[in-house]
N, C-alpha and C positions, 0 to 999 in steps of 0.2 A: 478546377477538377480535374484530375491528375490517369491517363486511363495509362495499363501497360502486360504483358504476356511474359507470363512464364508457359513451361513444358520441359522435355524432355529433352536431355542430350542424345542421347543415342535409341535406337530400335534394333531387335536385329530379324533376322524373316525366318525365325525361331520358331513357331507354333506355338512350339514345347518349354523355349523356356518361361523366366518371369514375368516377361514384358509381353507374351502372349500378342502380338508382332503387333501390338497398339503404342501410337506415340503420345499420349497427353497433354493438352493445352490448356490456358485458361487467362482470358482475360478479361479484366476486375477493371474498376476505376474506383476510390477514395472518395469521392464525393457524395450529397445524398438530394435525389431531388427532391422537390415540393412536388404536390398533387399539380399535373398536371405539365410539371416539366418535361423535358427530353436528351440523351445524350446520346451521340452516338459517334462510332470509326470502323473509321474502314476496317478492311481484314484478305485480305488476300495472299497467294501460297507464291513462295518464286521455286520454279527447279531443282534454278543452277547443274548440277549432276545426274540427276533422273527425274524421268515423264512416268505421265501416270500413270500407266500401266504395273507401275509400281505401290501405288494404289489403290485398299478393295472401292475405298470409298472416294468420293469427290470431299474438298475441301464444305463445300454447300451442302452435300445430302451432311456429312460427320456434325457442322451447326445447324441445321435444320433437328438433325434427330436429338441434336442436346436441348432443346430448346422444346420439342415434344414433350420430352421427358420431365421435365420442372413441375412441378405444380404451384397452381398460380402465376403462369411467365408472364413480366413485363417485360419480356427482351423477344425483338422479331430482326429475324436479316432480310434486307429491300434491296435487289436487283442482283444478289448472286457477292453484295458485297461488304454496305452496311449493316455493323451489329447495330439497332437498336434499342438501349436502357429506357423505358418509358417512370417515371415514380411510383414503388411498389420496393416488393419482399426483392428481388435481386439484383446487385451490383457486381457481380462475375457470372463466368457461363465458363464451365469446361467441361467441350469437347475431347473426340477420340480422332485420331485418323487411323484407321488401318491399314497395316502394309501383308502386301501379295510376299505369300513366299513364293517365292517364281522356282523357284532348284535349277535355275539358272545360275551359271559360275564367271561373277562377273566379279568389279568389281565395287564397293559401296558407293554409298551419294549420298550429299551433301544437300539441302532443303530447307529453305523457311518458312515461316509464318510471319506477316506483319505488318502492325496495324501503321496505319497513318489519318492524315484530314479529320481531327476530334472533334467536337461539333457540341456545344453547351446549349440551349434554347435562351440561358437566362445566365448569362457569365461568360466567363475566360475558360477553355478547356484546354490540355497539353497530352504529352506524351511522354512517360517516363522510360523504360525498359520499351525501343518503339520496334523488335525484332529478335525470333529464337532460332535460332541454328539448332537442326538435326542430323546426325551423320549415319546413314543407313545402314547399318554394320550385314552386310552380306555371312550367310553361313553356307552356304552350299560347297562342296569337298571335290576336288579334283577327281577326275578316271582314272582309274589303274589297270590297265592291260596287262598281263601277266601272259609271256610264253612261256612256255614248258616245250624244254627240249627231246621229252621224251621217255627219258631214261629212266624217270624217277629220282635220279639222284638226287641229294638236300645238298642247296648251293650252287646247283647250275642251272636254276632257272630263274630268268632275269625280267623285271620288271618297270613299266614304262608309266612314267606318271606326267598328265598335261592335263 
């Protein structure tokens, strides 16, 4: 059995564009579990250039919310890090990390969702793609200050951008 992760390469801090400030990810395995068997994988977020306030929801809550939305869920998230699949209907889980549109002018940031420590109750497990890198694109514009010399003449005003 092999686990893998896929997701989005980039997400903007703009709630009005196509991504809606959301970074979706899917963790899956390619095996079939017999009744009573389990498979698990640890899931972590590596912040790299980002910090926790860059996200509307933490990783644990995002995964728990995705599990709660499933019908006949055979998936659990234990100890805030281990995603467990029991035999049943689901061999993948898609969850979304909402990004905060903070209106701060800042450089973008990178983070990873990483999977490791694959386990299967009866057999061998491996990890295919073990991490997915995502870049947060900052869409906040720089401030503009217009200095007016008061004469209302065009071309003699100064705009400072910073």
